[in-house]
N, C-alpha and C positions, 0 to 999 in steps of 0.2 A: 504494500500500500504506500502511496506517495506521502511523504512526511508533510508536505505543504497542505495536502487535502485534510490530513488529520488535524493540523493546526487550525485551518479555517473552520472545520466543523466544531472543534473545541471552543473557539472564540464565539462562534454562532450560538452554541448551546449555553455558554456562560452568559451571553448577552440576553438570551431569552429568559433565563432564570432570574438574572438581576432585574431586568425590565418588569417581569411579572411581580417580583417582590416589591419593587418600588411603587408600581401602580396600585397594587392591592393595599398598600399602607396609606394611600392618600385619602383624606377625608372627602366625603361627597361634595362639600361646598367648594373644594378646590379643583374638582375635575374639569370644569369648563375653562377656567384660566389656564390650567395645565394643557388642555387640548389646544388652546390658542397658541401657546408657546411651542407645542409639538408640531404645529403646521410648518413652521420654519425648518425644523429638523427634517420633516418628511419631504419638504421641497428640495433639500440638499440630497436626500436619499434618492429622489427621482432623478436628479442629475447623474449620480453615480450609477443608478440602474440603467439609465439610457446609454451610458458609456459601455456598460457590460452587455446590454442587449444589441448594441450596434457593432459588435465585434465582427471582424472580417470572416471568421470561420464560425460555422454553426456548431456549438458545443453545449455542454451542460451549463457553463457560465452564461452563455447567451440565452438559454431557456430560462434560467433562474433570473436573469436580468429582465426578461419580458414579464415574468410573474411579479417581480419586485416593482416594476413600473405600474402594473395594474393595481397591486395592493396599496402602494404608496399614494397613488392617485385617489383611490377610494378613501384613504385616510385623510388626505388633504381636503377633499370635497366635503366629506362628513364633518370634519372639524370646522370648516367655514360655515356650514349650515347650522351646526349647533351654536357656534359663536354668534352668528347673525340672529338666531332665535333668542339667545340670552340677551343680547343688546336691545332687541326689540321690546323686551319686557320693561326696559328702563326708559323708553320713549315717553314723552308726555302725550296725553290724550287730547291735545288741543285741536286737532283737525289737520295738522300738517304731518300726518302719518305717512312717511315715505319708506 
C-alpha cells in the first residue's frame, strides 16, 4: 500500500473525528453564526476541489474532487439560506421587507 495514501486517509479520518466532536459540542444558539463562518471555509474547499476535479488524468482524486465540489456547494448554499432566514427574523416589520 502506498504510504502517501495511508497518510491522506489518516488525516481525513482524524479531520472527520475532530470536526464531529467540535460541532457536537457547540450550543444550538451558536450554530447559525458558526455556519456563516463555515461558508468561507467551504468556499476555499470548493477551490481546492475544483483543482482536484480538473486534473488532466481521470483518477480517484478526480472523482473525489467532483464529489467534494458537489458536497461543498450544497454546504455553501445551505449555509447562505439558513443565514438569510436568520437575518430575516431581525428585519423590522415596517413595510420595507426586502
